[in-house]
Backbone as CSV, one residue per row, in Angstrom:
resi,resn,N_x,N_y,N_z,CA_x,CA_y,CA_z,C_x,C_y,C_z
1,MET,-17.351,17.879,22.794,-17.472,19.144,21.533,-16.254,18.709,20.528
2,GLY,-15.187,18.226,21.281,-13.782,17.954,20.869,-13.819,16.472,20.153
3,LYS,-14.344,15.544,21.550,-14.063,14.435,21.096,-15.180,14.387,19.414
4,LEU,-16.689,14.624,19.685,-17.567,14.346,18.605,-16.912,14.616,17.196
5,PHE,-16.370,16.132,17.596,-15.873,16.655,15.647,-14.326,15.408,15.350
6,GLU,-13.716,14.680,16.589,-12.621,14.316,16.053,-12.959,13.136,15.166
7,SER,-13.998,12.703,15.882,-14.700,11.231,15.408,-15.223,11.249,14.091
8,ASN,-15.597,12.656,13.738,-16.290,13.615,12.243,-15.022,13.666,11.429
9,GLN,-14.022,13.922,11.410,-13.151,14.815,11.095,-12.839,13.809,10.077
10,LYS,-12.596,14.046,8.796,-11.030,13.208,7.903,-10.515,13.651,7.392
11,TYR,-9.198,13.309,7.294,-8.351,13.995,6.282,-8.487,14.684,4.618
12,PRO,-8.465,16.034,4.357,-9.373,16.076,2.802,-7.890,15.469,1.438
13,ALA,-8.313,14.579,0.860,-7.372,14.195,-0.016,-6.358,14.577,-0.627
14,VAL,-7.268,15.997,-0.796,-6.556,17.028,-1.948,-5.004,17.702,-0.573
15,ALA,-5.469,17.643,0.603,-4.685,18.517,1.572,-3.287,17.378,2.243
16,ARG,-3.848,15.791,1.493,-2.723,14.735,1.920,-2.160,14.708,0.748
17,THR,-2.606,15.036,-0.261,-1.683,14.991,-1.582,-0.846,15.988,-1.854
18,ARG,-0.921,17.239,-0.868,-0.044,18.285,-1.334,0.661,18.410,0.137
19,ASN,0.872,17.666,0.855,1.607,17.497,1.935,1.250,18.656,3.405
20,GLN,-0.090,19.199,3.292,-0.877,20.565,4.182,-0.915,20.215,5.148
21,GLN,-0.865,20.683,6.137,-1.219,20.242,7.338,-1.372,21.733,8.330
22,GLY,-1.748,21.968,9.278,-1.967,23.082,10.031,-3.431,22.618,11.545
23,SER,-3.130,24.252,11.723,-4.179,23.896,13.020,-5.039,25.405,12.847
24,LEU,-6.286,25.636,12.835,-7.347,26.483,12.710,-8.104,26.759,14.304
25,GLU,-8.804,27.833,14.515,-9.851,27.727,14.716,-11.424,27.647,14.215
26,LEU,-12.320,27.490,14.521,-13.728,27.447,14.260,-14.684,28.055,15.185
27,VAL,-15.197,28.861,15.132,-16.348,29.298,16.021,-17.966,28.593,15.523
28,PHE,-18.139,28.416,16.520,-19.257,27.308,16.721,-20.394,28.915,17.155
29,GLU,-21.274,29.031,16.765,-22.597,30.370,16.882,-23.951,29.516,17.200
30,PHE,-24.476,29.918,18.238,-26.052,28.831,19.011,-26.963,29.853,19.001
31,ASP,-28.076,29.639,18.871,-29.781,30.863,19.423,-30.419,29.420,19.688
32,ASN,-30.960,29.810,20.741,-31.959,28.894,21.292,-31.430,26.998,21.384
33,GLY,-30.319,27.137,21.396,-30.212,25.620,21.244,-30.004,25.353,19.580
34,GLN,-30.013,25.656,18.488,-29.479,25.334,18.019,-28.452,26.150,17.172
35,LEU,-27.870,25.044,16.681,-26.515,25.859,16.249,-26.794,26.710,14.710
36,VAL,-26.740,27.459,14.322,-27.071,28.916,13.224,-25.859,29.278,12.698
37,ASN,-24.656,28.993,13.181,-23.248,29.066,12.125,-21.972,28.716,12.718
38,VAL,-21.221,28.471,11.934,-19.850,28.087,11.909,-18.922,28.673,10.877
39,SER,-18.370,28.843,11.557,-17.112,29.866,11.148,-15.470,29.909,11.298
40,VAL,-14.429,30.182,10.119,-13.036,30.309,10.321,-12.877,31.242,11.687
41,LYS,-12.683,31.594,12.935,-11.751,32.336,13.730,-10.500,32.778,13.258
42,GLN,-9.410,31.484,13.074,-8.158,31.736,12.558,-8.025,30.420,11.543
43,SER,-7.251,30.959,10.691,-7.312,30.245,9.275,-5.708,29.369,9.849
44,SER,-5.934,27.681,9.369,-4.398,27.263,8.968,-3.438,27.777,7.875
45,GLY,-4.383,28.734,6.920,-3.339,28.732,6.114,-3.715,28.485,5.173
46,PHE,-4.265,26.736,4.972,-5.070,26.212,3.726,-6.588,26.443,3.565
47,SER,-7.260,26.569,2.766,-8.643,26.850,2.191,-8.888,25.223,2.371
48,VAL,-8.127,24.535,2.051,-8.686,22.958,1.881,-9.119,22.692,3.212
49,LEU,-8.309,22.454,4.162,-8.576,22.580,5.612,-9.337,23.431,6.068
50,ASP,-8.820,24.550,6.260,-9.874,25.096,6.742,-11.975,24.896,6.252
51,ASN,-11.968,24.778,5.033,-13.348,24.144,4.692,-14.057,23.484,4.767
52,ALA,-12.940,21.802,4.879,-13.382,20.779,5.399,-13.698,20.792,7.128
53,ALA,-13.377,21.483,7.220,-13.529,21.943,8.923,-14.879,22.464,9.373
54,VAL,-14.804,23.271,9.144,-16.278,24.050,8.588,-17.486,22.868,8.522
55,GLU,-16.995,22.247,7.239,-18.213,21.361,6.698,-18.134,20.321,7.782
56,VAL,-17.511,19.610,8.222,-17.218,19.255,9.308,-18.462,19.202,10.416
57,GLY,-18.030,20.862,10.997,-18.576,21.311,12.034,-20.378,21.657,11.838
58,ARG,-20.570,21.571,10.486,-22.043,22.052,10.454,-23.029,20.316,10.437
59,LYS,-21.853,19.806,10.047,-22.753,18.153,9.694,-22.409,17.333,11.221
60,MET,-22.082,17.781,11.650,-22.339,16.901,13.329,-23.594,16.824,13.589
61,LYS,-23.972,16.104,14.116,-25.238,15.828,15.173,-24.542,16.242,16.906
62,LEU,-25.282,17.261,17.553,-24.997,17.570,18.620,-26.238,17.182,19.563
63,PRO,-25.641,17.156,20.477,-26.830,16.394,21.753,-27.442,17.752,21.915
64,PRO,-28.885,17.850,22.326,-29.180,18.750,23.119,-28.780,19.306,24.267
65,PHE,-28.755,21.063,24.269,-28.320,21.730,25.257,-28.646,21.143,26.861
66,PRO,-28.320,21.290,27.944,-29.017,20.970,29.435,-29.403,22.544,29.743
67,GLY,-30.350,22.423,30.337,-31.122,23.545,30.894,-31.134,25.159,30.204
68,ASN,-31.089,25.805,31.070,-30.993,27.049,30.475,-30.038,27.617,29.059
69,LEU,-29.393,26.487,28.589,-28.012,27.076,27.569,-28.757,26.962,26.147
70,ALA,-29.630,25.859,26.640,-31.287,25.694,25.025,-31.941,26.645,25.134
71,GLN,-31.748,27.976,25.851,-33.181,28.994,25.314,-31.819,30.411,25.196
72,ARG,-30.936,30.169,25.006,-29.530,31.143,24.997,-28.672,31.294,23.660
73,LYS,-28.378,32.709,23.629,-26.914,32.811,22.395,-26.123,33.039,22.911
74,PHE,-25.204,32.076,22.064,-23.690,31.996,23.142,-23.073,31.539,21.967
75,SER,-21.729,31.373,21.215,-20.756,31.129,21.030,-19.849,30.751,21.707
76,PHE,-18.840,29.610,21.196,-17.257,29.113,21.955,-16.442,29.131,20.496
77,VAL,-15.124,29.287,20.797,-14.278,28.411,20.186,-13.886,26.921,20.126
78,LEU,-13.649,26.199,19.133,-13.125,25.250,19.427,-11.640,25.116,18.441
79,PRO,-10.942,24.743,18.734,-9.820,24.199,17.851,-9.295,23.256,17.625
80,VAL,-8.551,23.592,15.758,-8.516,22.361,15.236,-7.475,21.407,14.751
81,ASN,-7.129,20.714,14.656,-5.580,20.092,14.162,-5.239,19.577,13.192
82,TYR,-4.845,19.035,11.885,-4.806,18.134,10.856,-3.514,17.766,10.855
83,ARG,-3.156,16.906,11.075,-1.371,16.365,11.304,-1.669,15.680,10.394
84,LEU,-0.699,15.222,9.815,0.364,14.426,9.010,0.501,13.379,10.114
85,GLN,0.364,11.693,9.656,1.331,10.904,10.352,2.624,10.995,10.086
86,GLY,3.441,10.826,11.136,5.029,11.206,10.777,5.303,12.207,10.371
87,SER,4.567,13.397,10.604,5.054,14.775,11.068,5.213,15.143,12.161
């Protein structure tokens, strides 16, 4: 999941201009194999970065879950980093 997120992640232009960087945690909630919610568990301190991460999470195309995971309600936390090159 982390690799899939990273392949879709783009650095927000506004955050780059303002030299904003940080780490955050996203919570992904699933029900019957479907993504039902993506939210910020721990903020980066910058709403631009938090909102960009949530948007990426909501738009990701996830593969089907195997076996009984597709029929359960569950959630997990994904750490996300936004770092500018050279920092």
